[in-house]
C-alpha positions as CSV (number, residue, x, y, z in Angstrom):
1,X,18.7,-10.7,6.0
2,X,20.9,-8.5,8.2
3,X,21.0,-4.7,8.1
4,X,24.6,-4.9,7.1
5,X,23.8,-7.1,4.1
6,X,24.7,-5.2,0.9
7,X,23.9,-7.9,-1.6
8,X,23.5,-6.8,-5.2
9,X,20.0,-5.6,-6.1
10,X,19.1,-7.3,-9.3
11,X,17.1,-6.2,-12.4
12,X,15.3,-9.2,-13.9
13,X,16.4,-9.5,-17.6
14,X,14.1,-9.3,-20.6
15,X,15.1,-13.0,-21.3
16,X,13.9,-14.0,-17.8
17,X,10.5,-12.2,-18.3
18,X,10.1,-13.9,-21.7
19,X,10.8,-17.2,-20.0
20,X,7.9,-16.5,-17.7
21,X,5.7,-15.7,-20.6
22,X,6.6,-19.2,-22.0
23,X,5.7,-20.8,-18.7
24,X,2.4,-18.9,-18.7
25,X,1.6,-20.3,-22.2
26,X,2.4,-23.8,-21.0
27,X,0.2,-23.4,-17.9
28,X,-2.6,-22.0,-20.1
29,X,-2.4,-25.1,-22.3
30,X,-2.4,-27.4,-19.2
31,X,-5.5,-25.7,-17.6
32,X,-7.4,-25.7,-20.9
33,X,-7.0,-29.5,-21.0
34,X,-7.9,-29.9,-17.4
35,X,-10.9,-27.6,-17.6
36,X,-12.4,-28.3,-21.1
37,X,-15.7,-26.7,-20.1
38,X,-14.2,-23.2,-19.9
39,X,-11.4,-21.1,-18.4
40,X,-10.7,-22.0,-14.7
41,X,-11.5,-19.3,-12.1
42,X,-8.9,-17.6,-9.9
43,X,-9.9,-15.8,-6.7
44,X,-7.2,-13.3,-5.6
45,X,-7.3,-11.4,-2.3
46,X,-4.7,-8.9,-1.2
47,X,-4.0,-7.9,2.4
48,X,-2.3,-4.7,3.5
49,X,-0.9,-1.6,1.9
50,X,-1.3,-0.1,-1.5
51,X,2.1,-1.6,-2.5
52,X,0.6,-5.0,-2.0
53,X,-2.5,-4.0,-4.0
54,X,-0.2,-3.0,-6.9
55,X,1.6,-6.4,-6.6
56,X,-1.9,-8.0,-6.6
57,X,-2.7,-6.4,-9.9
58,X,0.4,-7.9,-11.4
59,X,-0.4,-11.3,-10.0
60,X,-3.8,-11.1,-11.5
61,X,-2.3,-10.1,-14.8
62,X,0.0,-13.2,-14.8
63,X,-2.9,-15.5,-13.9
64,X,-5.0,-14.2,-16.8
65,X,-1.9,-14.7,-19.1
66,X,-1.8,-18.3,-17.6
67,X,-5.3,-19.1,-18.8
68,X,-7.4,-18.2,-15.7
69,X,-10.3,-15.8,-15.4
70,X,-10.9,-13.8,-12.3
71,X,-13.8,-14.4,-9.9
72,X,-15.0,-12.7,-6.7
73,X,-16.6,-16.0,-5.6
74,X,-14.2,-18.0,-3.3
75,X,-16.4,-21.1,-3.4
76,X,-16.4,-21.4,-7.2
77,X,-12.6,-20.8,-7.5
78,X,-10.3,-23.3,-9.1
79,X,-7.3,-21.3,-7.7
80,X,-7.2,-19.2,-4.5
81,X,-4.3,-16.8,-4.1
82,X,-3.8,-14.8,-0.9
83,X,-1.2,-12.0,-1.2
84,X,-0.2,-11.5,2.4
85,X,0.8,-8.7,4.7
86,X,3.3,-8.7,7.6
87,X,3.0,-5.2,9.0
88,X,0.3,-5.9,11.7
89,X,-0.4,-9.0,13.8
90,X,-4.1,-8.7,13.0
91,X,-3.4,-9.2,9.2
92,X,-1.4,-12.3,9.9
93,X,-4.1,-13.7,12.2
94,X,-6.8,-13.1,9.6
95,X,-4.7,-14.8,6.9
96,X,-4.1,-17.9,9.0
97,X,-7.8,-18.1,9.8
98,X,-8.8,-17.8,6.2
99,X,-6.2,-20.4,5.1
100,X,-7.5,-22.8,7.7
101,X,-11.0,-22.4,6.4
102,X,-9.8,-23.5,2.9
103,X,-9.1,-27.0,4.2
104,X,-12.8,-28.0,4.0
105,X,-13.1,-26.6,0.5
106,X,-9.9,-28.3,-0.6
107,X,-11.2,-31.6,0.7
108,X,-14.4,-31.3,-1.3
109,X,-12.4,-30.1,-4.4
110,X,-8.9,-31.6,-4.3
111,X,-8.0,-30.1,-7.7
112,X,-8.2,-26.5,-6.4
113,X,-4.9,-24.8,-6.1
114,X,-4.1,-22.7,-3.0
115,X,-1.3,-20.1,-3.4
116,X,0.2,-17.9,-0.6
117,X,2.6,-15.1,-1.4
118,X,3.8,-11.7,-0.3
119,X,5.4,-10.2,2.7
120,X,4.3,-12.7,5.4
121,X,5.5,-15.6,3.2
122,X,8.9,-13.9,2.8
123,X,9.5,-14.6,6.5
124,X,11.1,-18.0,7.0
125,X,9.1,-18.8,10.2
126,X,5.8,-18.1,8.4
127,X,6.7,-20.2,5.3
128,X,7.8,-23.0,7.6
129,X,4.5,-22.9,9.5
130,X,2.6,-23.3,6.3
131,X,4.9,-26.1,5.2
132,X,4.4,-28.1,8.4
133,X,0.8,-27.2,9.5
134,X,-1.0,-26.6,6.2
135,X,-0.1,-29.4,3.9
136,X,-3.0,-28.6,1.6
137,X,-1.4,-25.3,0.5
138,X,0.2,-25.9,-3.0
139,X,2.5,-22.9,-3.7
140,X,4.3,-20.5,-1.3
141,X,6.5,-17.6,-2.5
142,X,7.9,-14.3,-1.1
143,X,8.0,-10.8,-2.4
144,X,11.2,-11.4,-4.5
145,X,9.6,-14.2,-6.5
146,X,6.3,-12.5,-7.6
147,X,7.4,-12.3,-11.2
148,X,7.9,-16.1,-11.2
149,X,4.3,-17.0,-10.6
150,X,3.9,-18.7,-14.0
151,X,7.0,-20.8,-13.4
152,X,5.8,-21.9,-10.0
153,X,2.4,-22.8,-11.3
154,X,4.0,-24.9,-14.0
155,X,6.3,-26.7,-11.6
156,X,3.3,-27.5,-9.4
157,X,1.2,-28.7,-12.4
158,X,3.9,-30.9,-13.8
159,X,5.3,-32.4,-10.6
160,X,2.2,-32.6,-8.5
161,X,4.3,-31.5,-5.6
162,X,4.2,-28.4,-3.3
163,X,6.4,-25.5,-4.4
164,X,8.2,-23.1,-2.1
165,X,10.3,-20.1,-3.2
166,X,11.2,-17.7,-0.4
167,X,14.8,-17.0,-1.4
168,X,16.3,-14.2,0.8
169,X,18.0,-11.5,-1.2
170,X,18.4,-7.7,-1.4
171,X,15.5,-7.5,-3.9
172,X,14.7,-7.4,-7.6
173,X,13.1,-5.1,-10.1
174,X,11.0,-6.9,-12.7
175,X,9.6,-4.8,-15.6
176,X,7.3,-5.9,-18.3
177,X,4.8,-7.9,-16.2
178,X,1.2,-8.0,-17.3
179,X,-1.1,-5.9,-15.1
180,X,-4.9,-6.3,-14.5
181,X,-6.0,-3.0,-13.1
182,X,-8.8,-3.1,-10.6
183,X,-10.1,0.4,-11.7
184,X,-10.5,2.0,-15.1
185,X,-10.0,5.5,-13.8
186,X,-7.5,5.2,-10.8
187,X,-4.1,3.5,-11.1
188,X,-1.1,2.7,-8.9
189,X,2.4,3.1,-10.2
190,X,5.2,1.6,-8.0
191,X,8.2,3.9,-8.4
192,X,10.5,2.1,-6.0
193,X,10.6,-1.0,-3.8
194,X,12.1,-1.8,-0.4
195,X,13.5,0.3,2.4
196,X,16.8,1.1,4.0
197,X,15.5,2.7,7.2
198,X,15.2,-0.2,9.6
199,X,12.8,1.5,12.0
200,X,13.0,-0.6,15.1
201,X,9.4,-1.7,14.9
202,X,9.1,-2.4,11.2
203,X,9.5,-5.7,9.3
204,X,9.5,-4.1,5.8
205,X,13.2,-4.0,5.1
206,X,13.4,-7.7,5.9
207,X,10.5,-8.8,3.6
208,X,10.8,-6.2,0.9
209,X,14.6,-5.9,0.6
210,X,16.7,-2.8,-0.1
211,X,15.6,0.4,-1.7
212,X,15.6,0.2,-5.4
213,X,14.2,2.7,-7.8
214,X,12.6,2.0,-11.2
215,X,13.9,3.7,-14.3
216,X,12.2,7.1,-14.6
217,X,11.6,6.8,-18.3
218,X,9.7,3.5,-17.8
219,X,7.6,5.2,-15.1
220,X,6.9,8.2,-17.3
221,X,5.9,6.0,-20.2
222,X,3.6,4.0,-18.0
223,X,2.0,7.2,-16.8
224,X,1.5,8.5,-20.4
225,X,-0.2,5.2,-21.4
226,X,-2.6,5.5,-18.4
227,X,-3.5,9.1,-19.2
228,X,-4.0,8.2,-22.8
229,X,-6.3,5.4,-21.7
230,X,-8.4,7.9,-19.7
231,X,-7.2,7.4,-16.2
232,X,-8.0,10.4,-13.9
233,X,-5.8,9.7,-10.9
234,X,-2.3,8.1,-10.6
235,X,-0.8,7.3,-7.3
236,X,3.0,6.8,-7.0
237,X,4.0,4.1,-4.5
238,X,7.0,3.4,-2.5
239,X,7.9,2.4,1.1
240,X,9.6,5.9,1.1
241,X,9.0,7.8,-2.1
242,X,11.2,10.6,-0.9
243,X,14.2,8.3,-1.4
244,X,13.4,7.8,-5.1
245,X,16.6,8.0,-7.2
246,X,18.9,8.3,-4.1
247,X,22.5,8.3,-5.2
248,X,21.7,9.7,-8.7
249,X,21.0,13.2,-10.0
250,X,17.3,12.3,-10.6
251,X,15.3,12.7,-7.4
252,X,11.6,12.5,-6.6
253,X,11.0,16.2,-7.1
254,X,12.3,15.9,-10.7
255,X,10.1,12.9,-11.3
256,X,7.0,14.8,-10.1
257,X,7.8,17.7,-12.3
258,X,8.1,15.5,-15.4
259,X,4.9,13.7,-14.6
260,X,3.1,17.0,-14.1
261,X,4.2,18.0,-17.6
262,X,2.3,15.2,-19.2
263,X,-0.7,16.6,-21.1
264,X,-4.1,15.6,-19.8
265,X,-6.7,16.1,-17.1
266,X,-5.4,13.9,-14.2
267,X,-4.2,14.1,-10.6
268,X,-0.9,12.8,-9.2
269,X,-0.8,11.4,-5.7
270,X,2.0,9.7,-3.8
271,X,2.7,7.7,-0.7
272,X,4.5,7.2,1.6
273,X,6.8,10.0,2.6
274,X,9.4,9.7,5.3
275,X,9.9,12.9,7.3
276,X,13.7,12.4,7.5
277,X,13.9,12.6,3.7
278,X,11.1,15.2,3.2
279,X,12.7,18.4,1.8
280,X,11.6,22.0,1.2
281,X,12.4,21.2,-2.5
282,X,9.7,18.5,-2.5
283,X,7.2,20.8,-0.8
284,X,8.0,23.6,-3.3
285,X,7.5,21.1,-6.1
286,X,4.1,20.1,-4.8
287,X,3.1,23.7,-4.5
288,X,4.2,24.6,-8.0
289,X,2.8,21.5,-9.9
290,X,-0.9,22.0,-10.6
291,X,-1.5,18.2,-11.2
292,X,0.1,17.1,-7.9
293,X,-2.6,16.7,-5.2
294,X,-2.3,19.1,-2.3
295,X,-2.3,16.1,0.1
296,X,0.8,14.9,2.0
297,X,0.8,11.6,3.9
298,X,3.7,12.1,6.4
299,X,3.8,9.5,9.2
300,X,5.2,10.9,12.5
301,X,4.7,7.8,14.7
302,X,5.4,9.7,18.0
303,X,5.6,13.2,19.2
304,X,8.3,12.5,21.8
305,X,12.0,12.7,20.8
306,X,13.2,9.9,23.1
307,X,10.6,7.5,21.6
308,X,11.5,8.7,18.1
309,X,15.1,7.9,18.7
310,X,14.2,4.4,20.1
311,X,12.1,3.9,16.9
312,X,15.2,4.9,14.8
313,X,13.1,7.4,12.9
314,X,16.0,9.8,12.1
315,X,14.2,13.1,12.9
316,X,12.9,15.0,15.9
317,X,9.5,16.5,16.8
318,X,10.9,19.9,16.0
319,X,12.1,18.8,12.5
320,X,8.7,17.3,11.8
321,X,6.8,20.4,12.9
322,X,9.1,22.6,10.9
323,X,8.3,20.6,7.8
324,X,4.6,21.1,8.4
325,X,5.1,24.8,9.0
326,X,6.8,25.3,5.7
327,X,4.3,23.0,3.9
328,X,1.3,25.1,5.1
329,X,3.2,28.3,4.2
330,X,3.6,27.3,0.6
331,X,0.3,25.4,0.3
332,X,-2.3,27.0,2.7
333,X,-4.9,24.5,1.5
334,X,-2.7,21.5,2.1
335,X,-4.3,18.4,3.7
336,X,-1.9,16.4,5.9
337,X,-2.5,12.8,7.1
338,X,-0.2,10.7,9.2
339,X,0.5,7.4,10.9
340,X,1.1,7.1,14.7
341,X,1.9,4.2,17.0
342,X,0.5,4.2,20.6
343,X,2.4,2.3,23.3
344,X,5.8,1.7,21.8
345,X,7.9,-0.4,24.2
346,X,9.1,1.7,27.1
347,X,6.8,4.7,26.3
348,X,5.5,6.4,29.3
349,X,2.1,8.2,29.6
350,X,3.9,11.6,29.8
351,X,5.8,10.8,26.6
352,X,2.5,9.7,25.0
353,X,1.0,13.1,25.9
354,X,3.7,14.7,23.6
355,X,2.0,12.8,20.8
356,X,-1.4,14.2,21.8
357,X,0.0,17.7,21.8
358,X,1.6,17.2,18.4
359,X,-1.8,16.1,17.0
360,X,-3.4,19.3,18.4
361,X,-0.7,21.4,16.9
362,X,-0.3,19.7,13.5
363,X,-4.0,19.9,12.5
364,X,-4.1,16.6,10.6
365,X,-7.1,15.9,8.3
366,X,-7.0,12.3,9.5
367,X,-4.6,9.7,11.0
368,X,-4.0,6.0,10.9
369,X,-3.6,5.1,14.5
370,X,-2.2,1.8,15.8
371,X,-1.4,0.2,19.1
372,X,2.1,-1.1,19.0
373,X,2.3,-4.6,17.4
374,X,5.5,-6.6,17.9
375,X,7.0,-8.1,14.8
376,X,9.3,-11.1,14.9
377,X,12.8,-10.3,13.9
378,X,12.7,-6.6,14.6
379,X,14.7,-4.7,17.3
380,X,11.5,-3.6,19.1
381,X,10.5,-7.2,19.6
382,X,13.2,-7.6,22.3
383,X,12.6,-4.2,24.1
384,X,11.0,-4.2,27.6
385,X,7.3,-3.4,27.3
386,X,5.8,-2.9,30.8
387,X,2.6,-1.1,29.9
388,X,-0.4,-3.4,29.6
389,X,-2.5,-3.7,26.5
390,X,-5.5,-2.4,28.5
391,X,-3.6,0.8,29.5
392,X,-2.5,1.3,25.9
393,X,-6.1,1.0,24.8
394,X,-7.0,3.9,27.1
395,X,-4.2,6.0,25.6
396,X,-5.4,5.0,22.1
397,X,-8.9,6.3,22.9
398,X,-7.5,9.6,24.3
399,X,-5.6,10.1,21.1
400,X,-8.6,9.4,18.9
401,X,-10.7,11.8,20.9
402,X,-8.0,14.5,20.3
403,X,-7.9,13.9,16.6
404,X,-11.7,13.7,16.2
405,X,-11.9,17.2,17.8
406,X,-9.3,18.5,15.3
407,X,-11.0,16.8,12.4
408,X,-14.5,18.0,13.3
409,X,-13.3,21.6,13.4
410,X,-11.5,21.2,10.1
411,X,-14.6,19.6,8.5
412,X,-16.9,22.4,9.8
413,X,-14.7,25.0,8.1
414,X,-15.4,23.3,4.7
415,X,-19.2,24.0,4.8
416,X,-20.2,26.4,2.0
417,X,-17.0,25.8,0.0
418,X,-16.9,24.1,-3.4
419,X,-14.5,21.3,-4.3
420,X,-13.6,19.5,-7.5
421,X,-13.9,15.8,-6.7
422,X,-13.2,12.6,-8.4
423,X,-16.4,10.5,-8.2
424,X,-15.3,7.0,-7.1
425,X,-18.2,4.9,-5.8
426,X,-21.6,4.7,-4.2
427,X,-22.0,4.8,-0.4
428,X,-24.1,2.4,1.6
429,X,-26.7,5.1,1.7
430,X,-26.9,5.3,-2.1
431,X,-25.0,8.6,-2.4
432,X,-22.1,9.2,-4.8
433,X,-18.8,9.3,-3.0
434,X,-16.3,11.9,-4.4
435,X,-12.7,12.5,-3.2
436,X,-11.1,15.9,-2.9
437,X,-7.5,16.7,-3.7
438,X,-7.0,16.6,0.1
439,X,-8.2,13.0,0.2
440,X,-11.5,13.8,1.9
441,X,-14.7,12.0,0.9
442,X,-17.8,14.1,0.0
443,X,-21.1,12.3,-0.3
444,X,-23.8,13.8,-2.5
445,X,-26.9,12.8,-4.5
446,X,-26.1,11.9,-8.1
447,X,-26.3,9.3,-10.9
448,X,-24.0,6.4,-11.5
449,X,-22.7,7.9,-14.7
450,X,-20.8,10.5,-12.6
451,X,-18.4,7.8,-11.4
452,X,-15.0,8.0,-12.9
453,X,-15.1,11.7,-13.7
454,X,-14.4,15.1,-12.0
455,X,-17.3,17.2,-10.8
456,X,-17.8,20.3,-8.7
457,X,-19.5,19.7,-5.4
458,X,-20.6,22.3,-2.8
459,X,-20.3,21.2,0.9
460,X,-23.6,21.6,2.8
461,X,-22.9,19.5,5.9
462,X,-19.8,18.4,7.9
463,X,-19.4,15.1,9.7
464,X,-16.2,14.2,11.6
465,X,-14.4,12.3,8.8
466,X,-16.5,13.0,5.7
467,X,-18.6,15.8,4.2
468,X,-22.0,16.0,2.6
469,X,-22.8,18.2,-0.4
470,X,-24.6,18.9,-3.6
471,X,-23.6,18.7,-7.2
472,X,-23.2,22.1,-8.8
473,X,-21.9,21.1,-12.2
């Protein structure tokens, strides 16, 4: 799909969704006959971002509606579904390796279905590679066909033939899909899909389509149902949440305020924000809404203006730092995290040092740091890239050292303070892991019944990335 393509973004009709429910019922009948000893088992694994995770919960919901039960045991599965990612080469390599390993299992159990979907499969070259080199894969579909999983299963069951659906389009919005949530106290709500930014290194607009926002009333009702069901944390998702409602009089700030007005004890998070669309209005909204977490994930990618321009990011170093200055002014306790790319094509060491200096100035809580990974079909793929991978690795280490020093100092300042945390899990060392509003983990001794609730924890020790503490309530 070209950047100039303005094909109509489509909302899937209620009749189409009902048709998928009918296909799900037909598949359920078919699998009950094929597996009379009990419901067949489906193993679902999602690669990549939170948006993919949210898609995975809907895929799981449709599989359950189609007569499957979920399993964590790959070797006992009657259906294996990999929901793929295309953002990093590493994720693609892992996927291909894992699919290759299924060949042996498929030979032993020919009735097992293998399904590949998601961002990587939306790319024609990837789908064609699966078609030619992995004939044991049964079903392949892209991001725009997720809602059609029951139909694709039905076609495969009734024809016995492989099914591919990677239609290229601007994108769809499909409401009313069943959702199997992986947690009973934390939930994802996608508020928009796709991206219009076309950063020169990024494949997302090509695999996720154009920006399209969900109806705010549907989002609000979904949130109300989650709060009523006892969910304690809701994370709003979008490739660029700041663009929500663009072209209408209903923007992201208004959505946050209306979600904040829902009665209940819960926290609102969101990601990801694009600096070029981040406004003082949004920062004021965060500051004024008591249920909106004081945590901002704001990827900056580079601290050098020439590199930012080559990346097609749409802002400058100065604009980014001015946003942080205002954000810290209205929210002194704000925690900021970010993404950064090291070794973008043509980047010099001197330009990279501008990134290091921005890190020292911005005082991030943590960062997601990546060495540049070329993506097929992007503008950056064709840019000259003279710096070796080995040299980029040295830069990468230098940047990590800088951020670790910043993070260690910030963590040390937390000792003696008390935070309200949502208890999420148990660490490898047997401690309870709680997460602060600022998205920082605090480990502390406690019982399993704390998980899923909010509790007050006093910090007694600081490590670089996490804190240790003691329960005080």
